[in-house]
N, C-alpha and C positions, 0 to 999 in steps of 0.2 A: 820653518815649521810646517808650511803647506806641503812642501815636497816630502818631508818625513811622514806626514799623515797619509799622503797618496801612496807612498811606498808600502806602508803598513797595510793599507786597505787592499791594494791591487797586486802587490808583490811584483810590479813590472818596472821598478826603478832600482838602479844601483848607484849609490852616492859615493864617489871616490873622494873621500875627505882630504887625502894627501896630494891631490892633483888639482892645480889651478886651471880654471876654465879659460882656455886659450886655443887659438887655431893650431898652433904647433904642438899641442898636447893631445890631439885627436888620436894619436897612436895608442895612448893609454886607454882611452875609452873603447877603441876598436878591439884591443886585446881582451878587455873585459867582456865585450859582446860574445867573443868566441868562448871565453871561459864559462859564461853563464848560460849560453844558448845551446851549445853543442853537448853531446853526450847524454842528453835527456831522452827518455823513451819516446819513440815515435818521430823524433826529429830526423829528417833526411838531408836537409840543406839549411844553411844559415845565410841570411841576407844582411849585409851592412849597407845602410843608406844614410845620406846626410839629412838633416832636418829640413832642408830646403829642396828636397827631392820628392817628386810625386811619383808614386809607384802604381802601375796598373796591374793589379794582382793576377787577373786572368791571363794577361799577356806574359807576365813573369812565369806563371806555371806552365804556359805553353812553350816558353823558351827552355825551361828545364826538362820538359817531358821527353824529348828525343834523346836527352843525354842522361837519363836516369840510371842507365847501366854503368856510367862512368864512376868508378870507385872514388876517385880523387879529383873532382871537378873544380875548376876555377873559371867561372863564367862572368863575363862583363865586357866592357870596351877594353880589351887586353892589348897592351903594347908589348909585342914580342917580335924582335928583340926590344929590350927595355930602355935603350939609350944610356945616357950617363949624366952625372951631376953637372949643374951649372956652376962654373967657377967665377963668373962675372959678379963682382960684389954689388953691382947696381941692379941685379935681377932679384925679383921677389922670391925666386926659387934658389937663390944662392946657397951652395953647400960647401963648406970648407973641407979641406983634406982631413982634418981631425974628425969631422962628423961622418964622412964617408971616404975612407982612404983610397978605394979603388976608382977606376974610371968607367966601370960598367955597372948598370943597374940590372937586376934580374927582370924577367917578365913581370909586369904589374898591371893592375886594372885601375882605371880612373875612379877616384874615390867617391864620386856621386852615388855609386851603388854597384855592388858586385855580389856574387854568390859563391860560397865554398861548400863542397860536400861536407856532411856532418862529421865524418871521421877525420877528414883533413883539418877542419876547424877545431875539433876537440883536441887533436894532437898539438896543434899550434898553441891552444890555450894551456895545455899541460906543460909543454916544453919551453915556452918562451918566458923568461923572467921579466916582470914589469919594472925593470930598472934601466935607465938611460936609453930609452927607445929612440930610434931615428925619427926626426921631426916630421918628415913627409910620410903621412900615414899610408897612402896607397903604395908607395915604394917599400915602406917597412913591411907591409903585408906580403908583398912579392918576395921579399927577402926571407921572411919567416916560412913561407910556403916552400921555397926552394931548399932552405936548410932542413926543415922537418922531412921533406921528401927524400933528401939525400941520406939522412940518418936512418930512415925507415926502409930505404930501398924502394920507394914508391915511384911510379910514373904519374906525373900530374897531367890531367887532361885540360890544357889551356883552350878555352873556347871563346873566341873573339866575336862579339855581337855589338854592332854599332847602334843598335836600338837602345842600348844603355846610354842614353844621351846625356853627356856631361855639360852641355853648353846650350841650354834652352829647351824649347818644346817643339816637336815636329810630329806630324801625323805618322802613326805607326810605332811610336816610341814604346818601349817596355817601361822605361822610366825617364823622367824629364827633370833637369837640374836648374837651379837658380829660379825657383818658383816661390813666391811669397806665400804667407799663410792664407791671404785672401785669394791668391791664385789657386792654391791647392783646394780650397773650398769650392771655387768656381769649377775647376776641373772635375771634382767629385760630383758636382751637380749636373755636369754635362757629359758624363760618361767618358771623361778623359780627353775631350775634343779640344785641341790646342786653339783652333780657329775661333772658338767661342769665348776664349779667355785671354785675348791679347791685351796689350797696353800696360797700364800700371800694375796689373796683377802679376806680371812677370818682371823680374829685375834683370838688368843686363849683367853681362859677365864683368866682375870687378877686375881692376888692373892695379 
C-alpha cells in the first residue's frame, strides 16, 4: 500500500506485478526502465544503476559530455569482446546451453551502472518483448543492443570507462558499487569522497 501510494503521488515507480523480486529477474526491471524512461521529450540518455550504486551526477554528466554527438552511445565499464557463458555448474554465473546456446557474448557493460543513448534505449524498449529474458541482465542488455542495432542498421558507439566502478569505491569514480544505504548517505554528505566513508558503510563483493 505504501508503494502504491508513493507511485500515485510521485509517478516515479513502476510495479511489475507479474515479476517476482529476484536477482535473476533484474532483466525485466531493466527493460521496463528503457520502456518508461526513453522516448520522452528532453531525454537524451538513460542511466541504469543498481540500488547499491552511488552515482556522482556531475562526474556522470562529464563522462557523457564529450560523447554527446554519438547517436547510439553505450557507455560504462564495457567488456568488448564480451567473452562467453560459464558452463561450470559450480559457478554462480553458470549458464546452460538451453539458456544461451552460443559460446559468445556480445559486448556488454557491468550492471552496476551504464548509459544508453535515448534513441537506442527507446528502440530496445519498443522491440524487445518482456518474455523469457536472459537471466544475466548486463549480458541481456548487450544482446538487446546488438540485435536492435543490426535490425536498424545502426553503429553502436561502445565507450569503455573504468570509472564506472562495479567493485567498490575509488577516488575518481563516476559511480561506485556495493555501497550500503548508510554508505550512500555518507558519500552524499562528503561530496562522494570514498576515503571519508570506509568500513562498515561499504559492503564487500559477494561470492
